[in-house]
OpenMM code with the backbone's topology and positions (N, CA, C; nanometers):
from openmm import Vec3, app, unit

residues = "MET LEU GLU THR VAL LEU GLN ILE ALA LEU ILE ALA VAL ALA LEU ALA MET LEU LEU SER ALA TRP ARG LEU ILE VAL GLY PRO SER LYS PRO ASP ARG ILE LEU ALA LEU ASP THR LEU TYR ILE ASN THR ILE ALA LEU LEU ILE LEU LEU GLY LEU TRP LEU GLY SER ALA LEU TYR PHE GLU ALA ALA LEU LEU ILE ALA VAL MET GLY PHE VAL GLY THR VAL ALA LEU SER LYS TYR LEU LEU ARG GLY ASP ILE MET GLU".split()
positions = [
    Vec3(3.3268, 2.8926, -0.7027),
    Vec3(3.3169, 2.7501, -0.6786),
    Vec3(3.3207, 2.6723, -0.8104),
    Vec3(3.2465, 2.7215, -0.9108),
    Vec3(3.2435, 2.6530, -1.0397),
    Vec3(3.3804, 2.6545, -1.1060),
    Vec3(3.4549, 2.7637, -1.0909),
    Vec3(3.5897, 2.7710, -1.1482),
    Vec3(3.6799, 2.6624, -1.0909),
    Vec3(3.6726, 2.6416, -0.9606),
    Vec3(3.7565, 2.5411, -0.8960),
    Vec3(3.7191, 2.4007, -0.9414),
    Vec3(3.5908, 2.3732, -0.9500),
    Vec3(3.5448, 2.2413, -0.9929),
    Vec3(3.5855, 2.2145, -1.1373),
    Vec3(3.5732, 2.3162, -1.2228),
    Vec3(3.6128, 2.2988, -1.3626),
    Vec3(3.7626, 2.2759, -1.3756),
    Vec3(3.8425, 2.3435, -1.2975),
    Vec3(3.9870, 2.3224, -1.3024),
    Vec3(4.0246, 2.1824, -1.2560),
    Vec3(3.9615, 2.1350, -1.1508),
    Vec3(3.9874, 1.9987, -1.1028),
    Vec3(3.9444, 1.8967, -1.2069),
    Vec3(3.8287, 1.9193, -1.2695),
    Vec3(3.7803, 1.8275, -1.3728),
    Vec3(3.8724, 1.8287, -1.4947),
    Vec3(3.9233, 1.9459, -1.5325),
    Vec3(4.0166, 1.9542, -1.6448),
    Vec3(4.1443, 1.8755, -1.6167),
    Vec3(4.1944, 1.8847, -1.4957),
    Vec3(4.3149, 1.8103, -1.4587),
    Vec3(4.2872, 1.6599, -1.4597),
    Vec3(4.1721, 1.6190, -1.4096),
    Vec3(4.1380, 1.4768, -1.4064),
    Vec3(4.1226, 1.4200, -1.5477),
    Vec3(4.0584, 1.4951, -1.6355),
    Vec3(4.0407, 1.4471, -1.7736),
    Vec3(4.1741, 1.4460, -1.8467),
    Vec3(4.2587, 1.5446, -1.8226),
    Vec3(4.3917, 1.5460, -1.8847),
    Vec3(4.4743, 1.4257, -1.8384),
    Vec3(4.4640, 1.3900, -1.7124),
    Vec3(4.5334, 1.2719, -1.6615),
    Vec3(4.4790, 1.1447, -1.7259),
    Vec3(4.3475, 1.1375, -1.7418),
    Vec3(4.2867, 1.0227, -1.8091),
    Vec3(4.3329, 1.0134, -1.9544),
    Vec3(4.3501, 1.1286, -2.0196),
    Vec3(4.3996, 1.1284, -2.1570),
    Vec3(4.5429, 1.0775, -2.1641),
    Vec3(4.6246, 1.1164, -2.0683),
    Vec3(4.7626, 1.0668, -2.0651),
    Vec3(4.7670, 0.9159, -2.0455),
    Vec3(4.6837, 0.8644, -1.9577),
    Vec3(4.6802, 0.7200, -1.9350),
    Vec3(4.6275, 0.6452, -2.0575),
    Vec3(4.5301, 0.7034, -2.1270),
    Vec3(4.4798, 0.6406, -2.2490),
    Vec3(4.5855, 0.6426, -2.3587),
    Vec3(4.6592, 0.7527, -2.3687),
    Vec3(4.7668, 0.7602, -2.4680),
    Vec3(4.8759, 0.6585, -2.4372),
    Vec3(4.9027, 0.6387, -2.3104),
    Vec3(5.0015, 0.5379, -2.2706),
    Vec3(4.9558, 0.3979, -2.3139),
    Vec3(4.8287, 0.3668, -2.2930),
    Vec3(4.7760, 0.2365, -2.3328),
    Vec3(4.7758, 0.2220, -2.4842),
    Vec3(4.7531, 0.3329, -2.5549),
    Vec3(4.7547, 0.3302, -2.7006),
    Vec3(4.8943, 0.2987, -2.7530),
    Vec3(4.9954, 0.3519, -2.6883),
    Vec3(5.1330, 0.3298, -2.7328),
    Vec3(5.1842, 0.1935, -2.6887),
    Vec3(5.1567, 0.1538, -2.5656),
    Vec3(5.2152, 0.0337, -2.5076),
    Vec3(5.1258, -0.0892, -2.5219),
    Vec3(4.9974, -0.0687, -2.5498),
    Vec3(4.8994, -0.1765, -2.5517),
    Vec3(4.9507, -0.3093, -2.6041),
    Vec3(4.9269, -0.4178, -2.5334),
    Vec3(4.9836, -0.5463, -2.5747),
    Vec3(4.9177, -0.6050, -2.6998),
    Vec3(4.7962, -0.5658, -2.7313),
    Vec3(4.7304, -0.6244, -2.8486),
    Vec3(4.6548, -0.5162, -2.9255),
    Vec3(4.6127, -0.5508, -3.0455),
    Vec3(4.5394, -0.4549, -3.1289),
    Vec3(4.4038, -0.4160, -3.0696),
    Vec3(4.3257, -0.5090, -3.0135),
    Vec3(4.1996, -0.4653, -2.9508),
    Vec3(4.2204, -0.3686, -2.8335),
    Vec3(4.3286, -0.3874, -2.7578),
    Vec3(4.3591, -0.2936, -2.6492),
    Vec3(4.3872, -0.1546, -2.7035),
    Vec3(4.4573, -0.1481, -2.8154),
    Vec3(4.4888, -0.0184, -2.8752),
    Vec3(4.3646, 0.0487, -2.9314),
    Vec3(4.2742, -0.0294, -2.9912),
    Vec3(4.1500, 0.0281, -3.0431),
    Vec3(4.0651, 0.0808, -2.9286),
    Vec3(4.0578, 0.0071, -2.8203),
    Vec3(3.9832, 0.0524, -2.7032),
    Vec3(4.0462, 0.1770, -2.6417),
    Vec3(4.1790, 0.1836, -2.6401),
    Vec3(4.2470, 0.3028, -2.5884),
    Vec3(4.2198, 0.4236, -2.6777),
    Vec3(4.2158, 0.4033, -2.8088),
    Vec3(4.1847, 0.5130, -2.9001),
    Vec3(4.0417, 0.5612, -2.8801),
    Vec3(3.9504, 0.4684, -2.8593),
    Vec3(3.8110, 0.5029, -2.8329),
    Vec3(3.8002, 0.5830, -2.7026),
    Vec3(3.8683, 0.5402, -2.6007),
    Vec3(3.8681, 0.6111, -2.4730),
    Vec3(3.9333, 0.7487, -2.4869),
    Vec3(4.0364, 0.7561, -2.5678),
    Vec3(4.1056, 0.8832, -2.5871),
    Vec3(4.0155, 0.9854, -2.6556),
    Vec3(3.9394, 0.9453, -2.7543),
    Vec3(3.8524, 1.0441, -2.8177),
    Vec3(3.7345, 1.0814, -2.7273),
    Vec3(3.6890, 0.9913, -2.6441),
    Vec3(3.5836, 1.0268, -2.5483),
    Vec3(3.6371, 1.1259, -2.4449),
    Vec3(3.7608, 1.1055, -2.4008),
    Vec3(3.8224, 1.2007, -2.3081),
    Vec3(3.8448, 1.3363, -2.3751),
    Vec3(3.8753, 1.3353, -2.5042),
    Vec3(3.8917, 1.4605, -2.5773),
    Vec3(3.7600, 1.5364, -2.5844),
    Vec3(3.6517, 1.4648, -2.6051),
    Vec3(3.5198, 1.5281, -2.6058),
    Vec3(3.4905, 1.5910, -2.4695),
    Vec3(3.5195, 1.5172, -2.3629),
    Vec3(3.4967, 1.5704, -2.2279),
    Vec3(3.5826, 1.6934, -2.2023),
    Vec3(3.7073, 1.6903, -2.2478),
    Vec3(3.7960, 1.8042, -2.2285),
    Vec3(3.7451, 1.9262, -2.3039),
    Vec3(3.6980, 1.9078, -2.4254),
    Vec3(3.6456, 2.0207, -2.5025),
    Vec3(3.5192, 2.0787, -2.4390),
    Vec3(3.4332, 1.9932, -2.3889),
    Vec3(3.3118, 2.0428, -2.3235),
    Vec3(3.3466, 2.1207, -2.1966),
    Vec3(3.4411, 2.0700, -2.1190),
    Vec3(3.4839, 2.1425, -1.9989),
    Vec3(3.5486, 2.2756, -2.0341),
    Vec3(3.6296, 2.2778, -2.1399),
    Vec3(3.6894, 2.4039, -2.1832),
    Vec3(3.5826, 2.5025, -2.2306),
    Vec3(3.4812, 2.4518, -2.2991),
    Vec3(3.3716, 2.5378, -2.3426),
    Vec3(3.2969, 2.5989, -2.2258),
    Vec3(3.2774, 2.5203, -2.1204),
    Vec3(3.2122, 2.5735, -1.9999),
    Vec3(3.3002, 2.6759, -1.9296),
    Vec3(3.4293, 2.6459, -1.9229),
    Vec3(3.5220, 2.7324, -1.8500),
    Vec3(3.5420, 2.8658, -1.9215),
    Vec3(3.5550, 2.8601, -2.0552),
    Vec3(3.5806, 2.9815, -2.1321),
    Vec3(3.4537, 3.0495, -2.1822),
    Vec3(3.3403, 2.9814, -2.1718),
    Vec3(3.2144, 3.0398, -2.2132),
    Vec3(3.1990, 3.0535, -2.3636),
    Vec3(3.2518, 2.9587, -2.4389),
    Vec3(3.2450, 2.9651, -2.5843),
    Vec3(3.1719, 2.8425, -2.6382),
    Vec3(3.0784, 2.8668, -2.7305),
    Vec3(3.0018, 2.7568, -2.7896),
    Vec3(3.0805, 2.6842, -2.8979),
    Vec3(3.1906, 2.7415, -2.9419),
    Vec3(3.2712, 2.6796, -3.0469),
    Vec3(3.3278, 2.5443, -3.0028),
    Vec3(3.3596, 2.5318, -2.8773),
    Vec3(3.4140, 2.4064, -2.8255),
    Vec3(3.3108, 2.2937, -2.8302),
    Vec3(3.1847, 2.3265, -2.8131),
    Vec3(3.0800, 2.2251, -2.8188),
    Vec3(3.0646, 2.1704, -2.9607),
    Vec3(3.0769, 2.2588, -3.0589),
    Vec3(3.0699, 2.2146, -3.1978),
    Vec3(3.1894, 2.1268, -3.2335),
    Vec3(3.3065, 2.1639, -3.1848),
    Vec3(3.4253, 2.0821, -3.2090),
    Vec3(3.4112, 1.9454, -3.1424),
    Vec3(3.3524, 1.9410, -3.0244),
    Vec3(3.3302, 1.8133, -2.9559),
    Vec3(3.2345, 1.7246, -3.0351),
    Vec3(3.1338, 1.7845, -3.0953),
    Vec3(3.0395, 1.7081, -3.1770),
    Vec3(3.1086, 1.6488, -3.2999),
    Vec3(3.1935, 1.7268, -3.3644),
    Vec3(3.2677, 1.6765, -3.4808),
    Vec3(3.3621, 1.5628, -3.4425),
    Vec3(3.4290, 1.5758, -3.3301),
    Vec3(3.5197, 1.4698, -3.2854),
    Vec3(3.4416, 1.3445, -3.2493),
    Vec3(3.3231, 1.3594, -3.1943),
    Vec3(3.2402, 1.2435, -3.1608),
    Vec3(3.2023, 1.1658, -3.2865),
    Vec3(3.1636, 1.2368, -3.3914),
    Vec3(3.1258, 1.1698, -3.5161),
    Vec3(3.2461, 1.1013, -3.5794),
    Vec3(3.3582, 1.1725, -3.5860),
    Vec3(3.4778, 1.1135, -3.6469),
    Vec3(3.5310, 0.9968, -3.5639),
    Vec3(3.5227, 1.0077, -3.4334),
    Vec3(3.5688, 0.8993, -3.3471),
    Vec3(3.4843, 0.7748, -3.3620),
    Vec3(3.3535, 0.7926, -3.3747),
    Vec3(3.2653, 0.6773, -3.3934),
    Vec3(3.2956, 0.6070, -3.5251),
    Vec3(3.3080, 0.6838, -3.6318),
    Vec3(3.3378, 0.6245, -3.7626),
    Vec3(3.4740, 0.5562, -3.7604),
    Vec3(3.5712, 0.6186, -3.6969),
    Vec3(3.7044, 0.5591, -3.6879),
    Vec3(3.7050, 0.4296, -3.6088),
    Vec3(3.6325, 0.4250, -3.4996),
    Vec3(3.6260, 0.3034, -3.4183),
    Vec3(3.5584, 0.1907, -3.4948),
    Vec3(3.4507, 0.2211, -3.5659),
    Vec3(3.3822, 0.1187, -3.6452),
    Vec3(3.4733, 0.0683, -3.7561),
    Vec3(3.5437, 0.1585, -3.8232),
    Vec3(3.6323, 0.1177, -3.9322),
    Vec3(3.7474, 0.0315, -3.8805),
    Vec3(3.8076, 0.0707, -3.7709),
    Vec3(3.9173, -0.0096, -3.7151),
    Vec3(3.8696, -0.1459, -3.6668),
    Vec3(3.7517, -0.1510, -3.6096),
    Vec3(3.6981, -0.2792, -3.5631),
    Vec3(3.6676, -0.3714, -3.6800),
    Vec3(3.6099, -0.3161, -3.7873),
    Vec3(3.5845, -0.3981, -3.9062),
    Vec3(3.7146, -0.4468, -3.9676),
    Vec3(3.8157, -0.3617, -3.9696),
    Vec3(3.9451, -0.4026, -4.0229),
    Vec3(4.0070, -0.5135, -3.9388),
    Vec3(3.9929, -0.5029, -3.8081),
    Vec3(4.0484, -0.6042, -3.7196),
    Vec3(3.9790, -0.7376, -3.7351),
    Vec3(3.8472, -0.7353, -3.7564),
    Vec3(3.7714, -0.8600, -3.7696),
    Vec3(3.7864, -0.9250, -3.9065),
    Vec3(3.7839, -0.8437, -4.0146),
    Vec3(3.7809, -0.8996, -4.1490),
    Vec3(3.9099, -0.8840, -4.2267),
    Vec3(3.9912, -0.7887, -4.1928),
    Vec3(4.1110, -0.7628, -4.2687),
    Vec3(4.0918, -0.6564, -4.3742),
    Vec3(3.9696, -0.6137, -4.3991),
    Vec3(3.9409, -0.5021, -4.4885),
    Vec3(3.8237, -0.4229, -4.4338),
    Vec3(3.8066, -0.3017, -4.4839),
    Vec3(3.7006, -0.2166, -4.4301),
    Vec3(3.5766, -0.2214, -4.5169),
    Vec3(3.5944, -0.2139, -4.6478),
    Vec3(3.4803, -0.2119, -4.7384),
    Vec3(3.4714, -0.3425, -4.8166),
    Vec3(3.3521, -0.3894, -4.8337),
    Vec3(3.3300, -0.5091, -4.9157),
    Vec3(3.2195, -0.4851, -5.0124),
] * unit.nanometer
topology = app.Topology()
chain = topology.addChain("A")
for resn in residues:
    res = topology.addResidue(resn, chain)
    for name in ("N", "CA", "C"):
        topology.addAtom(name, app.Element.getBySymbol(name[0]), res)
């Protein structure tokens, strides 16, 4: 039962990643693209956690943690750049 649920969840998250990538490429404005990038890294974290559960490996959880940290820093940096025009002052 768990195998079936994990496979369905993997397909759903992969579909969400495709839709986020589409919004990232086509997005009409810069804030839409930043939000799509934020959603894409959150979906990547979910995909890695599901893969870790499915394959039984703790390595995927560590990779998800690293992507979460890098995604947060990237989102903050892009938002500051969008608001001010520079990242560091």
